[in-house]
N, C-alpha and C positions, 0 to 999 in steps of 0.2 A: 336718133327721138321716134318717140312711136305713132306710128300713122294713126289719127285721126279714124275713127269709128264711121264719122259722119262720111267719112269721104266715101263710102260704103255703099250709107245708107240714106234714106229721104231729108235732105239737110231741112224738111221743112218741122220735122219732129220739134225743133227750137222756134216755134212760132209757137202765141198766146193763144191758147185757148177763149171758149168766152168768159168762162172766170178767172182771165188772165193770167194764167197757171199754163206752164210748160206741161205735156201731156205727158203721166210718168212710163207711161204703156207702149206700144203702138196698137192703136185701137182694133186694127182688120188682122194684126197677129198677137193678138195678148199673153200668147206664149212661148215669145220670139226671146228670147238670150237678150236681143239689143234695146233695152230700157235705159233706166235712171237707175244710177250715176252714166246719163252719156260719155263717153269720153271722146271730147274736143280739145285742139291746139290752143294754144294762150293766142293767136293770129286769128281764128277763128270764132274765140269767144269775145274777143276786143270789136272784133268786125259785126255781127251780132248784136250786141251790146251795146255799143258806145252812142246810139241814137241820140245823142244830148249832151248842150257841155257841162252839168250835173254829172252824167253815166262818167266821159271822159274822166273827170278830175278824179270819181271815187277810183276809175281805173288806174289813172294814173298812179294814187297810192298804194291800189294791190300792185303792181308790177313792184314796185318801191319795199313791199312788203316781201316781195318773191326775191329782191335781188339781194335784201335785210340775209332771209335766208343762205344765202346763197354765199355771201360772202364769211356767214358761220360754216360754211362749212357743209347744209347741209340741200346735197342736190339730185341727194336718189330717194325719190317717194313721190305724191302724188296730192293734188290737192280737192278736194270737194266742196263744193263752190256754190254758196245756194241764201235764200233771204230774198227781203224785198226786191231787192237787184234785178232777178231772176223773175220776176212778176211786173206786170202790166200796171203799178200799184202808181204811176200819173195819173190814169182813170177811173184804177181801182177806190187810189181815196185821195184824189185831189193832190199830189204831192211829187218829187223825184225822190225816188233811194237815199235815203240817207248815208247808207254805206253798204258793206257787199261783208257777207258771211261766208266762213272759211275753216276747216279745219283741213290740215296737213297731217298725213299719214308720214311720217319720216319713215325708209325701210335702214338705210343706214346711216351713218354720222361721223366725224375723228373724235377719236377716243382722248386726243387734247382736250375737251370741254367735258371728261369726265364720266361723260355717256349717261346724262340724271338727265331727267326732264326737272327734279327740285336745281339744279345748277340754273340751264336755261332762267326760272322765272326769278330765281335773286340775281341774277347777273345778269340778263338779258329780259327785262318785263316788258320792257315795251313788245314785246312780239306776242304776248298774249290779251288778252282783252284784261282792263278798259283801255291800256296805253295806244294799246295797238286802232282805236278807234281813235284818238286822239294824232298819231303822230303820223295814219297809213286809211284809214278810212276805214279798216277791217277788222270786224269785229269775227278776229282771233281766236283756233287752240289747235293745240298741236297733239298732237298722240306717236311717241315715240314706239314703232311698232315691234322694235327686239327689247325693251324692256317687257316687253308683254307674254304672257304664258296665253298660248294657244288657247284656252277658254275665255280668256282674259281681252284679247284679241276679238273672240268673235260676238262675246257681251260690247266692249266698247261697238265693235263694225256698227250691233244689232240696233247700238242705239245712238248713232247715228243716222242712220237711216231713219232710223225711225222717227227722231227727232223732225229729219229735214224732209221726210220725202210728205209731210201731211202742216198744214197752215194752221194759228190757233181755232179755224172755224172749221176746223177735218175735214176741207178737202184733204185730197190727194194731191198728187206733185211732183215732178221732175226735176231735177236739177242736174249736175254735169261736175264731172273731174281732169283737171287739165294734169297732165305730169310736172314731176317740180323741174326735170332736169331743162340749167341755161342757155342749152339748144335755142330753148325755145322763148324764151326773150331776147335771142341774140336775131328770132326772124321776127320780132314783132316787131322790133326796134329798125331791123331793116326793112321794112315794109312802114314805119312813120318817118324816117328820114328819106324816103322816095317817096314821099304822103306827103310831105312840106317842102320839097322842091318845086 
């Protein structure tokens, strides 16, 4: 399992700033490579953002979404997570988050699913919004890295970073990256089992 960057740097970077967002950079070190998207473990993510029953329900959907991906053989890659779930939306708009935004970058996948995103969209439409919202409370998207040329991969990365690093009101904000490795989910499951005893 990848070691979390937050085990090395200041965990307070995930605190909400006065605008109710995660800072996109370390203000004291603006050119440092430790910047959004912040690499954290699934367990760290859960602990940080499971601050209400509504948020825990969304997190349960996110974990179920990851498990569905794993059941199809998608275990190598990472997820960028964003949206109002990473904002202090309860104070900004006086409401709970409605879902979690996630784009899954798949690095490798089994050949028995024809190695095509079109196949996933046809056979497993619940993995991509809008059905992913209904079933998993995830506004979900998938990027199949092996399907892209280097130029297209750069363009896709720039698109998602540009879209998710700013609010509609043009405020710059941070987001997080979580490894797709099922070992992350096992650590969280072990934690939750111990938490419930």
